[in-house]
Structures are given as structure tokens and as C-alpha cells.
C-alpha positions in Angstrom: 23.8 6.0 -1.8 20.1 6.6 -2.1 17.7 6.3 0.4 13.7 5.5 -0.7 10.7 8.2 -0.7 8.2 5.8 1.6 4.5 6.0 1.0 2.4 3.9 2.9 -1.4 4.2 2.0 -3.5 2.6 4.7 -7.4 3.3 5.3 -10.7 0.8 6.5 -11.3 -1.8 4.3 -13.6 -0.3 0.2 -12.3 3.4 0.6 -10.7 2.6 -2.2 -7.3 2.1 -0.9 -6.1 -0.2 -3.8 -6.8 1.8 -6.5 -5.3 4.9 -5.2 -2.1 3.1 -4.1 -1.8 2.2 -7.9 -2.7 5.1 -9.7 0.2 6.7 -7.4 2.3 3.7 -8.6 1.3 4.6 -11.9 2.5 8.8 -11.8 5.6 8.4 -9.4 6.8 5.7 -12.2 5.7 8.1 -14.6 7.2 11.2 -12.9 10.6 10.2 -12.2 11.2 7.4 -15.4 11.9 4.6 -13.0 10.6 1.8 -11.9 8.7 1.7 -8.6 8.0 -0.5 -5.7 4.5 -1.5 -4.8 4.0 -3.4 -1.9 0.7 -4.8 -1.2 1.2 -5.4 2.0 -3.2 -6.2 2.2 -4.1 -9.8 3.0 -6.9 -9.3 0.5 -4.7 -8.7 -2.1 -6.1 -6.8 -4.7 -2.9 -4.0 -5.9 -1.8 -6.8 -8.2 -5.4 -7.3 -10.3 -5.3 -2.9 -10.7 -1.3 -2.8 -11.6 -2.6 -5.4 -14.2 -0.4 -8.3 -13.7 -0.6 -12.2 -12.4 0.8 -11.9 -8.7 1.4 -16.4 -9.1 2.8 -16.3 -5.4 2.6 -15.0 -2.6 4.6 -14.0 1.2 1.8 -15.9 2.3 2.5 -19.0 0.4 6.1 -18.6 1.1 5.2 -19.0 4.7 3.1 -21.9 4.5 6.0 -23.5 2.0 8.5 -22.7 4.8 6.4 -24.2 7.4 5.9 -28.1 5.7 9.6 -27.7 4.5 11.1 -26.6 7.8 13.1 -30.1 8.6 14.0 -29.8 5.3 15.3 -26.0 4.9 17.0 -26.1 8.5 19.2 -29.0 7.0 19.7 -27.4 4.1 20.6 -24.0 5.7 19.3 -21.1 7.3 16.4 -20.7 7.2 15.4 -17.4 6.7 18.5 -17.6 3.3 16.0 -19.7 2.4 12.7 -17.1 2.5 14.8 -14.4 1.5 15.2 -16.5 -1.7 12.3 -17.3 -2.1 11.0 -13.3 -1.4 13.4 -12.4 -3.9 11.4 -15.0 -6.9 8.3 -14.0 -4.9 7.9 -10.8 -6.6 6.6 -9.5 -10.2 8.8 -7.5 -12.4 7.0 -5.0 -14.8 8.5 -2.2 -16.4 7.3 0.7 -14.4 7.4 -1.2 -11.0 7.9 -4.1 -9.5 5.4 -5.7 -6.9 5.3 -7.8 -3.5 2.7 -9.2 -1.8 2.1 -10.1 1.4 -0.9 -12.3 0.8 -2.8 -14.2 3.2 -1.6 -16.1 6.8 -2.8 -19.8 7.0 -3.6 -22.0 8.9 -2.2 -22.4 12.6 0.3 -20.0 13.7 1.5 -15.7 13.4 2.1 -13.1 11.5 4.9 -12.6 13.4 7.8 -14.5 11.9 7.0 -13.9 8.9 6.6 -9.4 9.5 9.9 -9.9 10.7 11.8 -11.6 7.7 9.3 -8.4 5.5 11.1 -5.9 7.3 14.0 -7.6 6.5 13.6 -8.5 3.3 12.6 -4.4 2.4 14.8 -3.4 4.3 17.6 -4.4 2.1 16.0 -4.0 -1.7 14.2 -0.1 -0.7 17.3 2.0 -1.7 17.1 0.4 -5.0 13.9 3.0 -5.5 13.5 6.3 -6.0 9.4 5.6 -4.7 8.2 2.3 -2.6 4.2 2.6 -2.2 2.7 0.0 0.7 -0.8 -0.5 -0.1 -1.4 -1.5 4.3 -3.8 -3.9 5.6 -7.5 -2.4 6.3 -8.6 -1.0 9.8 -5.5 -0.6 11.3 -3.5 -4.1 11.7 -0.7 -4.2 9.9 0.8 -0.3 11.5 0.3 -1.8 14.4 2.5 -4.6 13.0 4.8 -2.2 12.7 6.3 -3.8 9.2 6.9 -0.9 7.9 8.5 1.7 10.4 9.3 4.4 8.3 7.6 6.3 5.8 7.9 9.7 4.0 4.2 10.8 4.4 1.3 8.6 5.6 -1.4 8.9 2.7 -5.3 7.6 5.3 -7.9 7.5 3.1 -11.5 7.7 3.7 -14.4 8.1 2.4 -17.3 10.9 2.7 -18.7 9.6 6.0 -18.3 10.0 9.2 -17.2 6.3 9.6 -14.4 6.2 7.3 -13.5 9.7 8.8 -13.9 8.8 12.2 -10.8 5.2 11.4 -8.7 8.2 9.4 -8.5 9.9 12.6 -8.0 6.0 14.8 -4.9 5.9 12.6 -3.3 8.3 12.7 -3.8 8.3 17.0 -2.2 4.3 16.5 1.0 5.9 14.2 1.3 8.4 17.1 1.0 5.8 19.5 3.5 3.4 17.8 6.1 6.5 17.3 6.7 5.7 13.7 8.7 7.8 12.0 6.6 9.7 9.8 7.4 12.9 7.7 4.0 14.5 6.5 0.8 13.1 6.9 -2.1 13.4 4.8 -6.3 12.6 5.2 -7.5 11.5 1.5 -11.3 12.0 1.2 -11.7 9.2 -1.6 -15.1 9.3 -4.3 -16.4 13.4 -3.7 -19.4 14.2 -5.8 -18.3 18.3 -6.1 -17.5 19.2 -2.7 -17.4 17.8 0.7 -21.1 17.4 2.1 -21.6 20.6 5.1 -22.6 17.8 7.4 -19.3 15.9 7.3 -17.7 19.5 7.5 -17.4 18.9 11.4 -16.0 15.1 10.9 -12.9 15.4 9.4 -10.3 14.7 12.2 -7.4 17.6 13.5 -4.5 17.0 13.3 -3.1 15.6 9.4 -1.0 18.2 8.3 -3.4 18.4 4.2 -6.0 17.2 3.7 -6.8 16.9 0.1 -10.3 15.6 -2.0 -10.8 12.7 -4.6 -13.5 13.4 -6.6 -15.7 10.5 -7.4 -15.0 9.0 -11.4 -17.2 7.2 -13.0 -14.2 5.6 -15.5 -12.4 4.0 -12.8 -15.7 2.2 -11.0 -16.2 1.0 -15.0 -13.3 -0.5 -14.9 -13.4 -1.8 -11.1 -16.7 -3.8 -12.6 -15.6 -4.7 -15.4 -12.5 -6.2 -14.1 -10.1 -4.1 -16.4 -6.8 -2.9 -14.8 -6.1 1.3 -13.6 -3.7 1.3 -16.2 -6.1 1.7 -18.8 -7.5 4.7 -17.3 -6.5 7.7 -18.9 -4.4 10.3 -17.8 -6.0 13.4 -17.7 -8.7 11.3 -16.4 -10.9 12.4 -12.9 -9.4 10.5 -10.7 -5.9 10.2 -12.9 -5.3 14.6 -13.1 -5.7 14.5 -8.7 -3.4 12.0 -8.1 -0.8 13.9 -10.5 -1.8 16.9 -8.5 -1.4 15.4 -4.9 2.2 13.5 -6.6 3.1 17.0 -7.5 3.4 17.6 -3.5 5.6 14.7 -2.8 9.5 14.9 -2.7 
């Protein structure tokens, strides 16, 4: 049986996690010739927009529906079976990727139950795909919830700032404290103009297996400003070429 190769993307807000995730999905689908599973695990969901698809329902929506209909579902059968069925319906299926979107938690309560269901659901479908790319919540909260406990690669994204680099270091520390099963760790410093400034080189946290620089690409900013998906980005653009080189280091 094939075991999926899991890439988890983390970092503070605004550093380009979703952009990197979307470019990786496109690159890995192109390289493998197979459908990639994309998981938008950020409540501020925009991976679907980056990939150029419309998300009709999120797992957060399903959670609220489950709470409203709890008595009806309990009377008719297993709550977990009902939720797992709805999770399958909520998946957006594409030619190069399938997308599952976490969405927001609304109302009272916590995400504990839905995270457990998400883990169960992902565990049941992941190995149907050669690659899984998980775009995580900003900061460190999602790792601490242990939604994804196994990662072949943890990509921690930072911008070229001391705050971003410090956050990246804390995320790596947290992954180790949580004893998550991580294969390779990479620090990805995004939107670097020419080269990393001398003043920041001493701020790069230690402990990562690799440090990768993604150059600033005006075409990515132009697409974001116009609301166009990254599928419109030429494959020979600066950012796409850098992600291509990064993906070559994956299995």
C-alpha cells in the first residue's frame, strides 16, 4: 500500500504560507502526474482562492450544522458516521488536486471534537494520494492541537524580518516539544529581495535541516492584488522556479 508523503506548512500570519502551499500543490501535481490532496487548516481560509476554486462548505460549517442537528442525527444513527459522510461531500475535487477546507469555528464550544474527526477523516483518505499539502493556521496553535501528527516535511515560512524568524524558531521548538513525527524540517524565508540582509543573518534560528530562500516575485503580488489564482502564474516565474527547486528536494 502506498503511504502519502505529507508536507505541512506553518508560520506566522502574512508571510505567504497559502501562496507557498498553492504553488507546492501545483508543482507536486505536475511532477507526479497525479491528484494531490490539499488541506486548508487555517480558519482564515484562502487556499481555495489561491488554487482557483470555490469552497461551498467548510468543516467549520459542518461542525455548526452538526451541533444544530445533534438530536436528529443521534436519533438516526452514528454522529461520527454522519459527519464523515458530510466531510466527503465537502471536499472540492479538481483535475490536479482535491481540497478539504477547515474553516472557522463559530458560536460556543471548541474545535476539539471536530479536530478529532478531521484526524480520523484525513487518516482514512491520505494514503489515496501520493502527496498531501497542509496549509496550517497562523502561529503555532494548529500544531499544538495535533491535527496532523505525522509530517515527512515541516516547512516553516518566515518573511525577512526578525519577528518572523523568531516565530519560526518557536514553531520548530513546539514541534519538538509535542513530539510530532517530523522527517525533515525546512525554514523557508519568503519574499527575499536579492539576498538576506546582513543584519538578519544572525537572527536565522538554528536547528532546521535546511534553509531555503524564495525570492520576491512582483507577479505574485500582482495576482494577489487582482484576486487572480496562482494557476495564472507562469511556471518560469521567479517564485514558481524557486518552488520547483524546493520540491525537487522532496521525495
